[in-house]
C-alpha atoms as an extended CHARMM CRD file, in Angstrom:
* protein
*
       207  EXT
         1         1  MET       CA             88.2960000000       38.5950000000       50.5560000000  PROA      1               0.0000000000
         2         2  LEU       CA             84.4530000000       38.1410000000       51.7790000000  PROA      2               0.0000000000
         3         3  ALA       CA             82.9020000000       39.0380000000       48.7580000000  PROA      3               0.0000000000
         4         4  SER       CA             84.9520000000       36.5430000000       46.8830000000  PROA      4               0.0000000000
         5         5  LEU       CA             84.1250000000       33.5860000000       49.1420000000  PROA      5               0.0000000000
         6         6  THR       CA             80.5460000000       34.7980000000       48.7330000000  PROA      6               0.0000000000
         7         7  GLY       CA             81.1110000000       34.5540000000       45.2190000000  PROA      7               0.0000000000
         8         8  LEU       CA             82.7200000000       31.0700000000       45.3230000000  PROA      8               0.0000000000
         9         9  GLY       CA             80.0450000000       29.7690000000       47.5840000000  PROA      9               0.0000000000
        10        10  LEU       CA             77.2020000000       31.0600000000       45.2550000000  PROA      10              0.0000000000
        11        11  SER       CA             78.8700000000       29.8530000000       41.8550000000  PROA      11              0.0000000000
        12        12  ALA       CA             79.4230000000       26.2360000000       43.6430000000  PROA      12              0.0000000000
        13        13  ALA       CA             75.8310000000       26.1770000000       44.2180000000  PROA      13              0.0000000000
        14        14  ALA       CA             74.9610000000       27.1590000000       40.5650000000  PROA      14              0.0000000000
        15        15  GLY       CA             76.6970000000       24.1800000000       39.4260000000  PROA      15              0.0000000000
        16        16  LEU       CA             73.8820000000       21.8050000000       40.9650000000  PROA      16              0.0000000000
        17        17  ASN       CA             71.1690000000       24.0770000000       40.6500000000  PROA      17              0.0000000000
        18        18  ALA       CA             71.7930000000       27.4530000000       38.4260000000  PROA      18              0.0000000000
        19        19  TYR       CA             68.1470000000       29.2820000000       39.6150000000  PROA      19              0.0000000000
        20        20  ILE       CA             68.6130000000       28.8570000000       43.3770000000  PROA      20              0.0000000000
        21        21  PRO       CA             71.4750000000       30.7750000000       44.4260000000  PROA      21              0.0000000000
        22        22  LEU       CA             70.0880000000       33.3230000000       41.3420000000  PROA      22              0.0000000000
        23        23  LEU       CA             66.7630000000       33.1840000000       42.8660000000  PROA      23              0.0000000000
        24        24  LEU       CA             67.7470000000       34.2340000000       46.5960000000  PROA      24              0.0000000000
        25        25  VAL       CA             70.4220000000       36.8750000000       45.2640000000  PROA      25              0.0000000000
        26        26  GLY       CA             67.6000000000       38.4800000000       43.1210000000  PROA      26              0.0000000000
        27        27  LEU       CA             65.4080000000       38.4950000000       46.2900000000  PROA      27              0.0000000000
        28        28  LEU       CA             67.6180000000       39.5820000000       48.9330000000  PROA      28              0.0000000000
        29        29  ALA       CA             69.0180000000       42.1480000000       46.6020000000  PROA      29              0.0000000000
        30        30  ARG       CA             65.1440000000       43.6650000000       46.1040000000  PROA      30              0.0000000000
        31        31  PHE       CA             63.5580000000       43.1390000000       49.0890000000  PROA      31              0.0000000000
        32        32  THR       CA             66.3180000000       43.1660000000       51.8790000000  PROA      32              0.0000000000
        33        33  GLY       CA             69.8510000000       45.2710000000       52.1730000000  PROA      33              0.0000000000
        34        34  VAL       CA             71.8130000000       41.9540000000       53.0480000000  PROA      34              0.0000000000
        35        35  VAL       CA             72.7890000000       42.2580000000       48.8910000000  PROA      35              0.0000000000
        36        36  ASP       CA             73.5010000000       45.8000000000       47.0590000000  PROA      36              0.0000000000
        37        37  LEU       CA             73.9590000000       44.8370000000       43.2630000000  PROA      37              0.0000000000
        38        38  PRO       CA             75.6800000000       47.4500000000       41.2700000000  PROA      38              0.0000000000
        39        39  GLU       CA             74.2890000000       49.2700000000       38.4720000000  PROA      39              0.0000000000
        40        40  PRO       CA             75.3630000000       46.6900000000       35.7000000000  PROA      40              0.0000000000
        41        41  TYR       CA             73.7160000000       43.5940000000       37.8910000000  PROA      41              0.0000000000
        42        42  ARG       CA             70.5950000000       45.1780000000       38.9490000000  PROA      42              0.0000000000
        43        43  TRP       CA             68.5470000000       43.5610000000       36.4960000000  PROA      43              0.0000000000
        44        44  ILE       CA             68.6530000000       40.5180000000       38.5040000000  PROA      44              0.0000000000
        45        45  GLN       CA             66.3410000000       42.0550000000       41.0920000000  PROA      45              0.0000000000
        46        46  SER       CA             63.9200000000       43.0360000000       38.4480000000  PROA      46              0.0000000000
        47        47  GLY       CA             60.4460000000       41.8000000000       38.6740000000  PROA      47              0.0000000000
        48        48  TRP       CA             60.3540000000       40.1190000000       35.3240000000  PROA      48              0.0000000000
        49        49  ALA       CA             64.1160000000       38.4500000000       35.7730000000  PROA      49              0.0000000000
        50        50  LEU       CA             62.6970000000       37.4510000000       39.3350000000  PROA      50              0.0000000000
        51        51  GLY       CA             59.1560000000       35.8520000000       37.6900000000  PROA      51              0.0000000000
        52        52  VAL       CA             61.6070000000       34.1140000000       34.6820000000  PROA      52              0.0000000000
        53        53  VAL       CA             63.9930000000       32.2730000000       37.1790000000  PROA      53              0.0000000000
        54        54  ALA       CA             61.3580000000       31.1490000000       39.1890000000  PROA      54              0.0000000000
        55        55  ALA       CA             59.4900000000       29.5220000000       36.3880000000  PROA      55              0.0000000000
        56        56  LEU       CA             62.9280000000       27.9910000000       35.2780000000  PROA      56              0.0000000000
        57        57  LEU       CA             63.5960000000       26.8830000000       39.2310000000  PROA      57              0.0000000000
        58        58  LEU       CA             60.3210000000       25.1880000000       39.0530000000  PROA      58              0.0000000000
        59        59  ALA       CA             61.0040000000       23.0370000000       35.6320000000  PROA      59              0.0000000000
        60        60  GLU       CA             64.4180000000       22.7700000000       36.5610000000  PROA      60              0.0000000000
        61        61  VAL       CA             63.1740000000       20.8220000000       40.0870000000  PROA      61              0.0000000000
        62        62  VAL       CA             60.3520000000       18.3800000000       37.9900000000  PROA      62              0.0000000000
        63        63  LEU       CA             62.4900000000       17.8970000000       34.8490000000  PROA      63              0.0000000000
        64        64  ASP       CA             66.0670000000       17.0450000000       37.4000000000  PROA      64              0.0000000000
        65        65  LYS       CA             64.0210000000       14.2420000000       39.3150000000  PROA      65              0.0000000000
        66        66  VAL       CA             62.9670000000       12.1360000000       36.2820000000  PROA      66              0.0000000000
        67        67  PRO       CA             65.2760000000        9.5010000000       34.9640000000  PROA      67              0.0000000000
        68        68  VAL       CA             66.3130000000       10.0300000000       31.6750000000  PROA      68              0.0000000000
        69        69  VAL       CA             65.0560000000       13.3300000000       31.4270000000  PROA      69              0.0000000000
        70        70  ASP       CA             67.8970000000       14.3940000000       34.5100000000  PROA      70              0.0000000000
        71        71  HSD       CA             70.8590000000       13.3380000000       31.7080000000  PROA      71              0.0000000000
        72        72  LEU       CA             68.9730000000       15.4560000000       28.7120000000  PROA      72              0.0000000000
        73        73  ASN       CA             68.6140000000       18.4140000000       31.6630000000  PROA      73              0.0000000000
        74        74  ASP       CA             72.2770000000       18.1500000000       32.3740000000  PROA      74              0.0000000000
        75        75  VAL       CA             73.3440000000       18.6050000000       28.4440000000  PROA      75              0.0000000000
        76        76  VAL       CA             71.2110000000       21.9250000000       28.3050000000  PROA      76              0.0000000000
        77        77  GLN       CA             72.4170000000       22.8670000000       31.7700000000  PROA      77              0.0000000000
        78        78  THR       CA             76.1880000000       22.6660000000       30.7020000000  PROA      78              0.0000000000
        79        79  LEU       CA             76.2080000000       25.9800000000       29.1460000000  PROA      79              0.0000000000
        80        80  VAL       CA             73.3490000000       27.9320000000       31.8620000000  PROA      80              0.0000000000
        81        81  ARG       CA             75.2610000000       26.8400000000       34.8400000000  PROA      81              0.0000000000
        82        82  PRO       CA             78.6930000000       28.0130000000       34.4110000000  PROA      82              0.0000000000
        83        83  THR       CA             77.0960000000       30.7860000000       32.8880000000  PROA      83              0.0000000000
        84        84  VAL       CA             75.1120000000       32.0800000000       36.0650000000  PROA      84              0.0000000000
        85        85  GLY       CA             77.9040000000       30.7340000000       38.3470000000  PROA      85              0.0000000000
        86        86  GLY       CA             79.7820000000       33.7710000000       36.1040000000  PROA      86              0.0000000000
        87        87  VAL       CA             77.7190000000       36.2690000000       36.3550000000  PROA      87              0.0000000000
        88        88  ILE       CA             76.7590000000       35.5930000000       40.3390000000  PROA      88              0.0000000000
        89        89  PHE       CA             80.2620000000       35.5510000000       41.2660000000  PROA      89              0.0000000000
        90        90  ALA       CA             80.9560000000       38.8410000000       39.2200000000  PROA      90              0.0000000000
        91        91  ALA       CA             77.8030000000       40.4030000000       40.6810000000  PROA      91              0.0000000000
        92        92  THR       CA             78.5770000000       39.6100000000       44.2590000000  PROA      92              0.0000000000
        93        93  THR       CA             82.1310000000       40.4620000000       44.2730000000  PROA      93              0.0000000000
        94        94  ALA       CA             81.3560000000       43.6210000000       42.3660000000  PROA      94              0.0000000000
        95        95  ALA       CA             78.8160000000       44.1250000000       45.2340000000  PROA      95              0.0000000000
        96        96  GLY       CA             81.3570000000       43.6670000000       48.1130000000  PROA      96              0.0000000000
        97        97  GLN       CA             82.5230000000       47.0210000000       48.3630000000  PROA      97              0.0000000000
        98        98  ALA       CA             84.7860000000       46.3600000000       51.6280000000  PROA      98              0.0000000000
        99        99  ASP       CA             87.2140000000       44.5990000000       50.0670000000  PROA      99              0.0000000000
       100       100  ALA       CA             86.9460000000       45.1920000000       46.3250000000  PROA      100             0.0000000000
       101       101  SER       CA             90.1280000000       46.3200000000       44.7590000000  PROA      101             0.0000000000
       102       102  THR       CA             91.1020000000       48.4800000000       41.9270000000  PROA      102             0.0000000000
       103       103  TRP       CA             92.6600000000       45.3060000000       40.0530000000  PROA      103             0.0000000000
       104       104  MET       CA             89.4860000000       43.5580000000       40.5500000000  PROA      104             0.0000000000
       105       105  GLN       CA             87.0810000000       46.7040000000       39.5840000000  PROA      105             0.0000000000
       106       106  GLU       CA             89.2830000000       46.8880000000       36.3410000000  PROA      106             0.0000000000
       107       107  HSD       CA             89.8750000000       43.1310000000       35.2840000000  PROA      107             0.0000000000
       108       108  GLN       CA             85.9190000000       42.0880000000       35.9830000000  PROA      108             0.0000000000
       109       109  TRP       CA             86.3120000000       39.2000000000       33.7920000000  PROA      109             0.0000000000
       110       110  VAL       CA             88.5890000000       37.5230000000       36.5020000000  PROA      110             0.0000000000
       111       111  ALA       CA             85.3690000000       37.0070000000       38.6330000000  PROA      111             0.0000000000
       112       112  VAL       CA             83.5560000000       35.9540000000       35.4550000000  PROA      112             0.0000000000
       113       113  LEU       CA             86.3010000000       33.3690000000       34.8660000000  PROA      113             0.0000000000
       114       114  LEU       CA             86.2680000000       32.2130000000       38.0850000000  PROA      114             0.0000000000
       115       115  GLY       CA             82.2770000000       31.8670000000       38.7250000000  PROA      115             0.0000000000
       116       116  VAL       CA             82.5790000000       29.8770000000       35.2490000000  PROA      116             0.0000000000
       117       117  VAL       CA             85.5150000000       27.6530000000       36.1480000000  PROA      117             0.0000000000
       118       118  VAL       CA             83.9160000000       26.7650000000       39.6780000000  PROA      118             0.0000000000
       119       119  ALA       CA             80.0180000000       26.1160000000       38.2990000000  PROA      119             0.0000000000
       120       120  GLY       CA             81.6390000000       24.2320000000       35.4510000000  PROA      120             0.0000000000
       121       121  ALA       CA             83.6440000000       21.9780000000       37.8830000000  PROA      121             0.0000000000
       122       122  VAL       CA             80.9440000000       21.1980000000       40.1460000000  PROA      122             0.0000000000
       123       123  HSD       CA             78.6550000000       20.3290000000       36.9690000000  PROA      123             0.0000000000
       124       124  ALA       CA             80.8080000000       18.1680000000       35.7540000000  PROA      124             0.0000000000
       125       125  LEU       CA             80.8070000000       16.2720000000       38.9470000000  PROA      125             0.0000000000
       126       126  LYS       CA             77.0240000000       16.0300000000       39.1490000000  PROA      126             0.0000000000
       127       127  ALA       CA             76.5560000000       15.3670000000       35.4260000000  PROA      127             0.0000000000
       128       128  THR       CA             78.9710000000       12.4760000000       35.3830000000  PROA      128             0.0000000000
       129       129  ALA       CA             77.8620000000       10.9610000000       38.7890000000  PROA      129             0.0000000000
       130       130  ARG       CA             73.9710000000       11.0210000000       37.8420000000  PROA      130             0.0000000000
       131       131  PRO       CA             74.1820000000        7.9910000000       35.5640000000  PROA      131             0.0000000000
       132       132  LEU       CA             75.9200000000        5.8480000000       37.9740000000  PROA      132             0.0000000000
       133       133  VAL       CA             72.9700000000        6.5870000000       40.6890000000  PROA      133             0.0000000000
       134       134  ASN       CA             70.4330000000        6.1040000000       37.8690000000  PROA      134             0.0000000000
       135       135  VAL       CA             71.8640000000        3.0290000000       36.9330000000  PROA      135             0.0000000000
       136       136  SER       CA             72.8070000000        1.6050000000       40.0640000000  PROA      136             0.0000000000
       137       137  THR       CA             69.4030000000        2.0980000000       41.3910000000  PROA      137             0.0000000000
       138       138  VAL       CA             67.1990000000        1.4650000000       38.1760000000  PROA      138             0.0000000000
       139       139  GLY       CA             66.2860000000        5.2530000000       38.4930000000  PROA      139             0.0000000000
       140       140  VAL       CA             64.4950000000        4.7160000000       41.7790000000  PROA      140             0.0000000000
       141       141  GLY       CA             67.1740000000        6.8150000000       43.4890000000  PROA      141             0.0000000000
       142       142  THR       CA             67.4010000000        9.8360000000       41.2310000000  PROA      142             0.0000000000
       143       143  PRO       CA             64.3670000000       12.1090000000       42.8540000000  PROA      143             0.0000000000
       144       144  ALA       CA             65.6660000000       11.5330000000       46.4620000000  PROA      144             0.0000000000
       145       145  VAL       CA             69.4500000000       12.6470000000       44.6430000000  PROA      145             0.0000000000
       146       146  SER       CA             67.9410000000       15.4210000000       43.0180000000  PROA      146             0.0000000000
       147       147  ALA       CA             66.0450000000       16.8040000000       45.5800000000  PROA      147             0.0000000000
       148       148  ALA       CA             69.8860000000       16.4240000000       47.9330000000  PROA      148             0.0000000000
       149       149  GLU       CA             71.6730000000       18.5020000000       45.1520000000  PROA      149             0.0000000000
       150       150  ASP       CA             68.9090000000       21.2560000000       45.5350000000  PROA      150             0.0000000000
       151       151  ALA       CA             69.0050000000       21.1090000000       49.3810000000  PROA      151             0.0000000000
       152       152  ALA       CA             72.6330000000       21.5240000000       48.9540000000  PROA      152             0.0000000000
       153       153  SER       CA             72.6200000000       24.1230000000       46.4980000000  PROA      153             0.0000000000
       154       154  LEU       CA             70.3200000000       26.0730000000       48.8500000000  PROA      154             0.0000000000
       155       155  SER       CA             72.2240000000       25.6750000000       51.7290000000  PROA      155             0.0000000000
       156       156  LEU       CA             75.6070000000       26.5580000000       50.4830000000  PROA      156             0.0000000000
       157       157  SER       CA             74.0400000000       29.3260000000       48.7690000000  PROA      157             0.0000000000
       158       158  LEU       CA             72.5480000000       30.4670000000       52.0900000000  PROA      158             0.0000000000
       159       159  VAL       CA             75.9800000000       29.9120000000       53.8370000000  PROA      159             0.0000000000
       160       160  ALA       CA             78.0270000000       31.4150000000       50.9430000000  PROA      160             0.0000000000
       161       161  VAL       CA             75.4880000000       35.0070000000       51.9360000000  PROA      161             0.0000000000
       162       162  PHE       CA             75.2020000000       34.7990000000       55.6960000000  PROA      162             0.0000000000
       163       163  LEU       CA             78.3270000000       32.7870000000       56.9080000000  PROA      163             0.0000000000
       164       164  PRO       CA             81.3920000000       33.5080000000       53.7920000000  PROA      164             0.0000000000
       165       165  LEU       CA             83.8240000000       32.2930000000       56.1510000000  PROA      165             0.0000000000
       166       166  LEU       CA             82.7530000000       28.6930000000       55.9130000000  PROA      166             0.0000000000
       167       167  VAL       CA             82.1890000000       28.6900000000       52.1420000000  PROA      167             0.0000000000
       168       168  LEU       CA             85.7170000000       26.5470000000       51.8970000000  PROA      168             0.0000000000
       169       169  VAL       CA             84.6610000000       23.9350000000       54.5170000000  PROA      169             0.0000000000
       170       170  ALA       CA             81.0610000000       23.7040000000       53.1450000000  PROA      170             0.0000000000
       171       171  VAL       CA             82.4870000000       23.4740000000       49.3790000000  PROA      171             0.0000000000
       172       172  ALA       CA             84.9680000000       20.4900000000       50.5680000000  PROA      172             0.0000000000
       173       173  LEU       CA             82.2530000000       18.7160000000       52.5500000000  PROA      173             0.0000000000
       174       174  LEU       CA             80.3910000000       19.1170000000       48.9540000000  PROA      174             0.0000000000
       175       175  VAL       CA             83.0390000000       17.6190000000       46.7750000000  PROA      175             0.0000000000
       176       176  TRP       CA             83.9070000000       15.0350000000       49.4120000000  PROA      176             0.0000000000
       177       177  VAL       CA             80.1280000000       13.7160000000       49.6610000000  PROA      177             0.0000000000
       178       178  ALA       CA             79.4730000000       13.8890000000       45.8390000000  PROA      178             0.0000000000
       179       179  VAL       CA             82.5390000000       11.8020000000       45.0590000000  PROA      179             0.0000000000
       180       180  ALA       CA             81.9720000000        9.4260000000       47.8630000000  PROA      180             0.0000000000
       181       181  ALA       CA             78.2540000000        9.0440000000       46.5580000000  PROA      181             0.0000000000
       182       182  ARG       CA             79.9570000000        8.5210000000       42.8160000000  PROA      182             0.0000000000
       183       183  ARG       CA             82.1210000000        6.1170000000       43.9350000000  PROA      183             0.0000000000
       184       184  ALA       CA             79.5260000000        4.0780000000       45.7980000000  PROA      184             0.0000000000
       185       185  ALA       CA             77.3710000000        4.2520000000       42.8060000000  PROA      185             0.0000000000
       186       186  ALA       CA             80.0650000000        2.9340000000       40.5210000000  PROA      186             0.0000000000
       187       187  ARG       CA             80.5770000000        0.1620000000       42.6840000000  PROA      187             0.0000000000
       188       188  ARG       CA             76.9280000000       -1.3940000000       42.9010000000  PROA      188             0.0000000000
       189       189  GLY       CA             76.8960000000       -0.7670000000       39.1930000000  PROA      189             0.0000000000
       190       190  GLY       CA             79.9760000000       -2.6590000000       38.9200000000  PROA      190             0.0000000000
       191       191  ARG       CA             78.3090000000       -5.7460000000       41.3910000000  PROA      191             0.0000000000
       192       192  GLY       CA             75.3410000000       -5.7460000000       38.6530000000  PROA      192             0.0000000000
       193       193  ARG       CA             78.0350000000       -6.5640000000       35.8990000000  PROA      193             0.0000000000
       194       194  ARG       CA             80.1560000000       -8.9330000000       37.7130000000  PROA      194             0.0000000000
       195       195  PRO       CA             80.5670000000      -12.1950000000       35.8950000000  PROA      195             0.0000000000
       196       196  PRO       CA             79.5880000000      -15.2790000000       37.7390000000  PROA      196             0.0000000000
       197       197  PRO       CA             82.0030000000      -17.2090000000       39.4810000000  PROA      197             0.0000000000
       198       198  PRO       CA             84.0050000000      -20.5950000000       38.0000000000  PROA      198             0.0000000000
       199       199  GLY       CA             82.2470000000      -23.5210000000       37.4520000000  PROA      199             0.0000000000
       200       200  THR       CA             78.8580000000      -21.9360000000       37.1560000000  PROA      200             0.0000000000
       201       201  VAL       CA             76.6300000000      -23.2920000000       34.9210000000  PROA      201             0.0000000000
       202       202  THR       CA             74.8160000000      -21.1820000000       32.0620000000  PROA      202             0.0000000000
       203       203  ALA       CA             71.8060000000      -22.0840000000       30.2300000000  PROA      203             0.0000000000
       204       204  SER       CA             73.2360000000      -21.5610000000       26.1390000000  PROA      204             0.0000000000
       205       205  ARG       CA             70.9060000000      -20.4160000000       23.5330000000  PROA      205             0.0000000000
       206       206  GLY       CA             70.6260000000      -22.3640000000       20.7550000000  PROA      206             0.0000000000
       207       207  PRO       CA             71.1130000000      -21.5990000000       16.8770000000  PROA      207             0.0000000000
């Protein structure tokens, strides 16, 4: 149960930023005893994998804070984030030997599918909300929102690893905040497009 909650939290974090939970798990597995990855997933803690993920994380942090570029980045991440979510869910679930079941060991694709679905859902919410934020703030709010998403991804990853019992609460809070922010951005954008009140005289262009 705890391993599944850890996988759920990490895959949700991957939906915001694929590389933060992947790098965190790799570092913890390589340098501590907190995470003990099974053989099929040991590559996550290898030196070359950590280097590549760190470089990709740096690029993600920069690109995601630039208006318009962030949208293009989200298009690319449509494949990356759900894939990482599936891998990280399966890896951490397999690592949880205490609550591993024979059925889960024989059907590891279930963990992968769950991770893909969770990360994909969070990514979809992020990718649809970001254009609204960009339009309603004329791009000014993009860096702040992106930084908040990175912080949320890191926080959720830490909660998933060290306090897995709180994962459901953290995920529910994340979804609530994201939906509320999306609605607020949509309202601001709607006010910007609201037609003038009746009786307002507008200048007409000549032929």
